[in-house]
Residue frames as qw, qx, qy, qz and C-alpha x, y, z in Angstrom:
[[0.699, 0.048, 0.191, -0.687, -8.37, 10.94, -2.74],
 [0.309, -0.105, 0.943, 0.061, -9.05, 7.20, -2.87],
 [0.454, 0.083, -0.514, -0.723, -11.09, 5.96, -5.82],
 [0.837, -0.096, 0.195, -0.502, -14.03, 3.58, -5.50],
 [0.034, 0.400, -0.914, -0.059, -12.79, 0.01, -5.09],
 [0.794, -0.126, -0.463, -0.373, -14.36, -3.35, -5.62],
 [0.820, -0.541, 0.087, -0.169, -14.39, -5.77, -2.68],
 [0.926, 0.034, -0.030, 0.375, -11.18, -7.56, -3.69],
 [0.408, 0.581, -0.133, 0.691, -9.26, -4.32, -4.20],
 [0.413, -0.747, 0.124, -0.506, -10.51, -3.00, -0.86],
 [0.918, -0.390, 0.066, 0.021, -9.46, -6.17, 0.96],
 [0.805, 0.254, -0.053, 0.533, -6.08, -6.10, -0.80],
 [0.114, 0.740, -0.132, 0.650, -5.57, -2.43, 0.14],
 [0.645, -0.675, 0.154, -0.323, -6.27, -3.20, 3.79],
 [0.966, -0.094, 0.019, 0.239, -3.96, -6.22, 3.62],
 [0.596, 0.489, -0.106, 0.628, -1.16, -4.02, 2.23],
 [0.166, -0.774, 0.149, -0.592, -1.68, -1.21, 4.73],
 [0.792, -0.563, 0.131, -0.195, -1.73, -3.54, 7.75],
 [0.941, -0.016, 0.032, 0.337, 1.28, -5.57, 6.65],
 [0.428, 0.602, -0.128, 0.662, 3.33, -2.49, 5.79],
 [0.401, -0.769, 0.140, -0.478, 2.38, -1.02, 9.18],
 [0.922, -0.376, 0.080, 0.039, 3.56, -4.18, 10.91],
 [0.816, 0.261, -0.020, 0.515, 6.86, -4.17, 8.98],
 [0.256, 0.612, -0.106, 0.741, 7.50, -0.48, 9.72],
 [0.353, -0.292, -0.646, 0.610, 6.31, -0.55, 13.33],
 [0.175, -0.037, -0.011, -0.984, 3.56, 1.97, 12.59],
 [0.457, 0.339, 0.654, -0.498, -0.20, 1.98, 12.94],
 [0.404, 0.455, 0.720, 0.333, -2.51, 1.29, 10.03],
 [0.093, 0.938, 0.293, -0.159, -3.72, 4.88, 10.26],
 [0.255, -0.746, 0.352, 0.505, -0.15, 6.19, 9.88],
 [0.392, -0.071, 0.759, 0.515, 0.52, 4.01, 6.84],
 [0.308, 0.704, 0.630, 0.111, -2.85, 4.92, 5.27],
 [0.011, -0.941, -0.043, 0.337, -1.93, 8.58, 5.65],
 [0.326, -0.526, 0.571, 0.540, 1.44, 7.95, 4.01],
 [0.346, 0.123, 0.830, 0.420, -0.10, 6.04, 1.08],
 [0.146, 0.667, 0.690, 0.241, -3.31, 8.00, 0.49],
 [0.106, -0.955, -0.245, 0.128, -2.98, 11.45, 2.00],
 [0.339, -0.742, 0.334, 0.472, 0.75, 12.27, 1.83],
 [0.057, -0.316, 0.750, 0.578, 1.06, 10.64, -1.61],
 [0.748, 0.239, -0.082, -0.614, -1.06, 8.92, -4.26],
 [0.051, 0.354, -0.931, -0.068, 0.65, 5.53, -3.87],
 [0.472, 0.173, 0.782, -0.367, -2.54, 3.75, -2.82],
 [0.637, 0.621, 0.237, -0.391, -4.44, 4.75, -5.96],
 [0.460, 0.776, -0.355, -0.245, -1.63, 5.11, -8.46],
 [0.179, 0.497, -0.849, 0.007, 0.51, 2.11, -7.50],
 [0.298, -0.054, 0.897, -0.322, -1.26, -0.40, -5.25],
 [0.619, 0.443, 0.476, -0.441, -4.71, -0.31, -6.86],
 [0.510, 0.682, -0.329, -0.409, -3.41, 0.28, -10.37],
 [0.328, 0.451, -0.828, -0.054, -1.13, -2.76, -10.06],
 [0.701, -0.207, 0.467, -0.497, -3.59, -4.92, -8.10],
 [0.932, 0.269, -0.090, -0.226, -3.82, -7.62, -10.79],
 [0.637, 0.476, -0.536, 0.283, -0.06, -8.21, -10.67],
 [0.074, -0.522, 0.609, -0.592, 0.67, -7.51, -7.02],
 [0.742, -0.267, 0.308, -0.532, -2.02, -9.71, -5.49],
 [0.951, 0.187, -0.237, -0.066, -0.47, -12.79, -7.13],
 [0.418, 0.538, -0.582, 0.444, 2.82, -12.29, -5.24],
 [0.602, -0.301, -0.642, 0.366, 3.87, -13.38, -1.74],
 [0.340, -0.904, -0.253, 0.050, 3.17, -11.18, 1.26],
 [0.594, -0.516, 0.152, 0.598, 6.89, -10.53, 1.71],
 [0.420, 0.225, 0.457, 0.751, 7.32, -9.49, -1.92],
 [0.033, -0.804, -0.465, -0.369, 4.30, -7.18, -1.82],
 [0.452, -0.853, -0.137, 0.221, 5.40, -5.45, 1.39],
 [0.572, -0.379, 0.276, 0.673, 9.03, -5.01, 0.28],
 [0.352, 0.408, 0.520, 0.663, 7.98, -3.83, -3.18],
 [0.111, -0.882, -0.373, -0.264, 5.61, -1.19, -1.84],
 [0.520, -0.768, 0.002, 0.374, 8.11, 0.00, 0.79],
 [0.547, -0.093, 0.384, 0.738, 10.78, 0.33, -1.94],
 [0.173, 0.625, 0.494, 0.579, 8.31, 2.32, -4.05],
 [0.327, -0.905, -0.267, 0.051, 7.49, 4.52, -1.06],
 [0.567, -0.534, 0.172, 0.602, 11.20, 5.29, -0.67],
 [0.425, 0.229, 0.493, 0.724, 11.55, 6.06, -4.40],
 [0.030, -0.761, -0.463, -0.453, 8.62, 8.49, -4.09],
 [0.155, 0.393, -0.345, 0.838, 10.13, 10.19, -1.04],
 [0.673, -0.559, -0.183, -0.449, 7.48, 8.98, 1.37],
 [0.083, 0.524, -0.718, 0.451, 9.35, 8.72, 4.62],
 [0.663, -0.264, -0.701, 0.025, 9.07, 5.86, 7.03]]
């Protein structure tokens, strides 16, 4: 279940989902399901670490989250 987000966190979440989808050749819906329904990565990693992650480059953010997804067993 996704927690209530402020505007910046919501925009950042969408940014992450869309860029991960692009990198993995998946749809945004598929990546959202992987991050929010199949796991708690959206809430427990992306939103929790928003303050740090949003200061990084797009490439770093995408690669970092994909690496975390692999560590958590969320398949691509």
